[in-house]
C-alpha positions in Angstrom: -35.6 -20.0 35.0 -33.4 -20.9 37.8 -31.9 -18.4 40.0 -28.0 -19.7 39.2 -29.1 -19.6 35.2 -30.4 -15.8 35.8 -26.8 -15.2 38.0 -24.8 -16.5 34.9 -27.0 -15.1 32.4 -26.4 -11.7 33.9 -22.5 -12.3 34.3 -22.3 -13.3 30.7 -24.0 -10.0 29.6 -21.9 -8.1 31.8 -18.9 -9.2 30.4 -19.6 -8.7 27.0 -20.4 -5.1 27.9 -16.6 -5.1 29.4 -15.5 -6.7 26.2 -17.4 -4.2 24.4 -16.3 -1.2 26.1 -12.9 -2.4 26.4 -13.0 -2.4 22.7 -14.2 1.1 22.3 -11.5 2.1 24.8 -8.8 0.5 22.5 -10.4 1.9 19.6 -10.0 5.8 21.5 -6.5 5.6 22.1 -5.5 4.2 18.9 -7.4 7.4 17.0 -6.0 9.7 19.3 -3.7 12.0 17.3 -0.7 11.7 19.6 -1.3 7.6 19.5 -1.4 7.8 15.5 1.2 10.4 15.2 3.7 7.8 17.3 2.6 4.9 15.6 3.2 6.5 12.3 6.7 7.3 13.0 7.4 3.4 14.4 6.3 2.3 10.8 8.4 4.2 9.2 11.4 3.7 11.4 10.0 0.0 10.8 10.0 0.6 6.4 13.6 2.0 6.8 15.2 -1.0 9.2 13.7 -3.6 6.5 15.2 -1.2 3.7 18.6 -1.5 5.0 18.0 -5.1 5.6 16.9 -6.5 2.3 19.6 -4.4 0.4 22.0 -5.5 2.7 20.8 -8.9 2.1 20.9 -8.2 -1.4 24.6 -7.7 -1.4 26.1 -9.8 0.7 23.7 -12.7 0.3 23.3 -12.6 -3.7 25.2 -12.6 -6.7 24.7 -9.0 -7.4 27.1 -6.8 -8.8 29.2 -9.7 -9.5 27.3 -11.9 -12.9 28.4 -9.8 -16.4 24.9 -10.0 -16.5 24.3 -7.4 -13.4 28.2 -5.6 -14.1 27.7 -1.9 -12.7 30.8 -1.3 -14.8 29.4 -2.4 -17.6 26.1 -0.4 -17.2 27.6 3.0 -16.3 30.4 2.4 -19.6 27.2 1.8 -21.7 29.2 -1.8 -22.8 26.3 -4.3 -21.2 24.7 -6.8 -23.1 21.4 -6.7 -24.5 18.5 -7.0 -22.9 20.1 -6.0 -19.7 21.3 -2.7 -21.1 17.8 -1.6 -22.1 17.4 -1.2 -18.1 18.9 2.0 -17.3 17.1 3.5 -14.5 19.0 2.3 -11.5 22.4 2.7 -13.0 21.8 6.3 -14.0 20.7 6.9 -10.2 24.3 5.2 -9.2 25.9 7.4 -11.1 24.3 10.4 -9.8 25.4 9.3 -6.6 28.6 8.3 -7.2 30.0 11.0 -9.4 27.6 14.0 -8.9 26.9 13.3 -5.0 29.8 11.6 -3.7 28.5 9.0 -1.9 31.6 7.1 -1.6 33.5 9.9 0.3 30.4 10.8 2.6 30.1 7.4 3.5 33.1 7.2 5.3 32.3 9.8 7.2 29.1 8.6 7.9 27.7 7.0 11.6 29.3 4.3 12.5 26.9 1.8 11.7 27.1 2.8 7.9 31.2 3.3 7.7 31.6 -0.2 9.3 29.8 -1.5 6.1 31.9 0.1 3.5 35.2 -2.4 4.2 33.0 -5.1 4.3 31.5 -4.3 0.6 35.1 -3.4 -0.2 35.9 -6.9 0.7 33.9 -8.6 -1.6 33.3 -5.9 -4.5 37.1 -5.3 -5.2 39.3 -3.8 -8.1 39.3 -6.2 -11.6 35.6 -7.2 -10.4 32.2 -6.4 -12.2 31.6 -3.6 -9.6 33.9 -1.3 -7.8 33.3 -1.0 -4.2 32.5 2.7 -5.5 29.7 1.8 -7.7 28.1 -0.8 -5.0 28.6 1.9 -1.7 26.4 4.3 -4.2 24.4 1.6 -4.9 23.8 0.7 -1.2 22.3 4.4 -0.8 20.1 4.2 -4.1 18.8 0.8 -3.1 18.0 1.9 0.0 16.0 4.9 -1.1 14.1 2.8 -3.4 13.4 -0.4 -1.6 12.1 2.1 1.0 9.5 3.8 -1.2 8.7 0.7 -1.9 7.3 -0.2 1.4 5.9 3.2 2.0 3.6 2.9 -1.1 2.9 -0.7 0.1 1.9 0.6 3.4 -0.3 3.4 1.8 -2.3 1.0 -0.4 -2.8 -1.1 2.8 -4.4 1.9 4.6 -6.8 2.6 1.9 -7.8 -1.1 1.4 -7.8 -1.6 5.2 -9.9 1.7 6.1 -6.8 3.7 7.3 -5.7 0.5 9.7 -2.0 0.9 10.4 -1.6 -2.4 12.2 -2.4 -4.0 9.0 -0.6 -1.5 6.8 2.6 -2.4 9.1 1.6 -6.1 8.5 1.6 -5.8 4.5 5.2 -3.7 4.8 6.4 -7.0 6.5 4.7 -9.6 4.2 5.9 -7.6 1.4 9.6 -7.6 2.9 9.2 -11.5 3.8 8.5 -12.7 0.3 10.9 -10.8 -1.8 13.3 -11.5 1.1 12.7 -14.9 0.7 13.0 -14.7 -2.9 16.4 -13.1 -3.3 17.9 -15.2 -0.5 18.3 -17.8 -3.3 21.1 -16.4 -4.6 20.2 -14.0 -7.5 18.9 -10.4 -7.8 19.7 -7.7 -10.1 20.1 -3.7 -10.4 17.2 -3.1 -11.3 15.3 -5.2 -9.0 14.1 -2.7 -6.5 13.2 -0.1 -8.9 10.7 -3.4 -10.6 9.0 -3.6 -6.9 8.7 0.6 -6.7 7.1 1.1 -10.2 4.5 -2.1 -9.3 3.8 -0.3 -6.0 3.2 3.2 -7.4 1.2 2.0 -10.1 -1.5 -0.2 -8.5 -1.4 3.1 -6.0 -1.9 5.6 -8.8 -4.9 3.0 -10.0 -6.2 2.7 -6.4 -5.8 6.8 -5.6 -7.8 7.5 -9.1 -4.5 9.4 -10.4 -4.5 8.5 -14.2 -2.2 11.7 -15.4 0.6 10.5 -12.4 0.3 7.1 -13.7 0.9 8.4 -16.9 4.1 10.5 -15.5 5.1 6.9 -14.0 5.1 5.3 -16.9 8.2 6.4 -18.9 10.5 5.9 -15.5 9.3 2.6 -14.9 10.0 1.9 -19.1 13.2 3.1 -18.5 14.1 0.6 -15.4 12.5 -2.4 -17.1 10.9 -2.6 -20.0 8.0 -4.9 -18.8 6.0 -2.4 -17.1 4.4 -1.7 -20.5 2.0 -4.5 -18.5 0.2 -2.2 -16.6 -1.5 -0.4 -19.7 -3.7 -3.5 -19.0 -5.0 -3.1 -15.4 -4.9 0.9 -16.3 -7.5 0.3 -19.0 -9.5 -2.5 -17.3 -10.0 -0.2 -13.8 -10.3 3.6 -15.6 -12.9 2.1 -18.0 -15.8 2.3 -15.3 -14.6 5.2 -13.9 -13.6 8.0 -16.6 -14.6 8.5 -20.3 -14.1 5.8 -23.0 -12.0 8.2 -25.1 -10.1 9.9 -22.5 -9.1 6.4 -20.9 -8.3 5.3 -24.2 -5.9 8.5 -25.1 -3.8 7.6 -21.4 -3.6 4.2 -22.9 -2.3 5.4 -25.9 -0.2 8.1 -23.8 1.7 5.2 -22.9 2.0 2.7 -25.3 3.6 5.7 -27.3 6.0 6.2 -24.3 7.2 2.7 -24.1 7.7 2.7 -28.1 9.5 5.8 -27.9 11.6 4.8 -25.0 12.2 1.3 -25.8 12.7 1.6 -29.8 15.3 4.2 -29.2 16.9 1.9 -26.4 17.1 -0.8 -29.0 18.6 1.5 -31.5 21.5 2.9 -28.9 22.5 -0.1 -27.8 21.9 -2.2 -31.0 26.1 -2.7 -31.2 25.7 -4.2 -27.8 27.1 -8.1 -27.5 23.5 -10.1 -26.6 19.9 -10.2 -28.2 16.9 -7.7 -27.4 15.3 -11.0 -25.9 16.5 -14.2 -24.0 14.6 -17.0 -24.5 14.6 -20.0 -22.3 11.6 -21.7 -22.9 13.0 -25.4 -23.4 15.0 -25.0 -19.7 11.8 -23.5 -18.3 9.6 -27.2 -20.2 12.6 -29.0 -18.6 12.1 -27.7 -15.5 8.7 -28.2 -14.9 8.5 -31.6 -16.1 11.1 -33.3 -14.6 12.2 -31.1 -11.2 8.5 -30.1 -9.6 8.1 -32.2 -7.1 5.0 -32.8 -5.1 6.3 -30.5 -2.2 7.0 -27.7 -4.5 3.5 -28.1 -6.7 1.7 -27.9 -3.3 3.6 -25.0 -1.7 2.3 -23.2 -5.1 -1.1 -24.3 -5.0 -1.7 -23.1 -1.4 -0.1 -19.6 -2.5 -2.1 -19.3 -5.5 -5.1 -20.0 -3.5 -4.2 -17.9 -0.3 -4.2 -15.0 -2.7 -7.3 -15.7 -5.0 -8.9 -16.9 -2.1 -13.0 -14.7 -1.9 -11.8 -13.2 -5.4 -14.6 -11.4 -5.6 -14.4 -9.5 -2.6 -11.2 -7.8 -3.8 -11.1 -4.6 -4.3 -11.7 -3.5 -7.8 -8.6 -2.4 -8.9 -6.9 -5.1 -7.6 -9.4 -7.6 -9.6 -8.8 -5.5 -12.6 -4.8 -5.2 -12.3 -4.8 -9.6 -12.2 -5.6 -8.5 -16.2 -1.6 -8.5 -16.8 -1.1 -12.0 -14.8 -1.6 -14.3 -18.4 0.9 -11.9 -20.4 3.3 -12.0 -17.3 3.1 -15.6 -17.0 4.2 -16.2 -20.7 6.6 -13.6 -21.1 8.3 -15.6 -17.9 8.0 -18.7 -19.1 9.8 -17.8 -22.6 12.2 -15.3 -21.0 12.9 -15.8 -17.1 16.0 -18.4 -16.5 14.8 -21.6 -15.1 14.3 -21.4 -11.4 14.8 -17.6 -11.4 11.6 -16.7 -9.0 12.6 -12.8 -9.1 11.1 -12.6 -12.3 8.3 -12.0 -9.8 8.9 -8.8 -8.7 6.5 -7.6 -11.6 3.5 -8.5 -9.8 4.7 -9.2 -6.1 2.9 -6.1 -5.2 -0.2 -7.1 -6.5 -0.1 -10.9 -4.6 1.2 -9.4 -1.7 -1.8 -6.9 -1.4 -4.6 -9.9 -2.2 -3.3 -12.0 0.0 -3.1 -9.9 2.3 -7.2 -9.6 2.2 -7.6 -13.3 2.0 -5.3 -13.4 5.2 -7.8 -10.5 7.1 -10.9 -12.2 5.6 -10.2 -16.2 7.0 -8.0 -14.7 10.6 -10.8 -12.1 11.5 -14.0 -12.6 9.5 -16.8 -10.3 10.1 -14.6 -8.5 12.7 -11.9 -7.4 10.5 -11.2 -3.9 9.9 -13.8 -3.1 6.7 -11.9 -3.5 3.3 -12.6 -0.4 1.0 -14.4 -1.6 -2.3 -15.1 2.1 -3.3 -15.1 2.3 -7.3 
């Protein structure tokens, strides 16, 4: 070996040692309690800002509260048309915020950045429309908290999936916001959308954290928000059969189904006199849309999204793989009951798809050097 080759090899070894030492020092800094505390605080601020932005976009860039099917006045009066009348969770929170907590009056005394929103909201939602200024100001606070809960739950799940990584947790939060925001900026959003995102994320967190009782306690609230929450009994069954005794798992599933039957059946009886029907059917419109208006660009984009979400599917966390069992029945309900082009109906499965996509991105971008994915059963 020549002297020049020996020198180059020596320098190469030194360079690798320097890189290794730098990585070790960086990891030590990030693991310091103060640094991690600062990073967690920064993530909370990020979540709070994104929740503010998402709710602001919902109120100013969509038909939220202006469409008769999303009339907060009708929700609070109990005269909303079916099946929307069954989704009472968020309207109930709005009533509490408006009439018990007096949020509209408090908003006028809030810091300037919040108080300035009130006149703008009142100009858009005036008297005689489907939702009053007081309704919408109250929803702004309720919606902000619901969306904040959704993002914080996504962050907590990402940290479980990516070995406690705060950076990947923050990236997951932003991806969830970006996907949701792209969907609602198409101009349509409903009162129960943020609740749908929150409860979908909470169900997945309960499965990842192995909290079956908490899962069962969340189910009644989720059913009050939207009846399709019962689909999450399928992931619960598949994820817990290997972890719990079969009899115990089946007992929990039976309790969840009984909860759904009592709540949904009670709502069907209570709102039987309201206009509308128990389920809107849009199958023919969906068939027409997919057969006549889906071009190659949209089809290619959809294909890329599916491949990215399901990339290296056997390496996904077992809970995420189990949760995919709800996608086929959800797809059937989507084709039958969703208004054509109303892709906000993907919110039921959006938390699952975001987590699967993040695992795929980590595998594609970082490869074997990525933070190890927790596959604990």
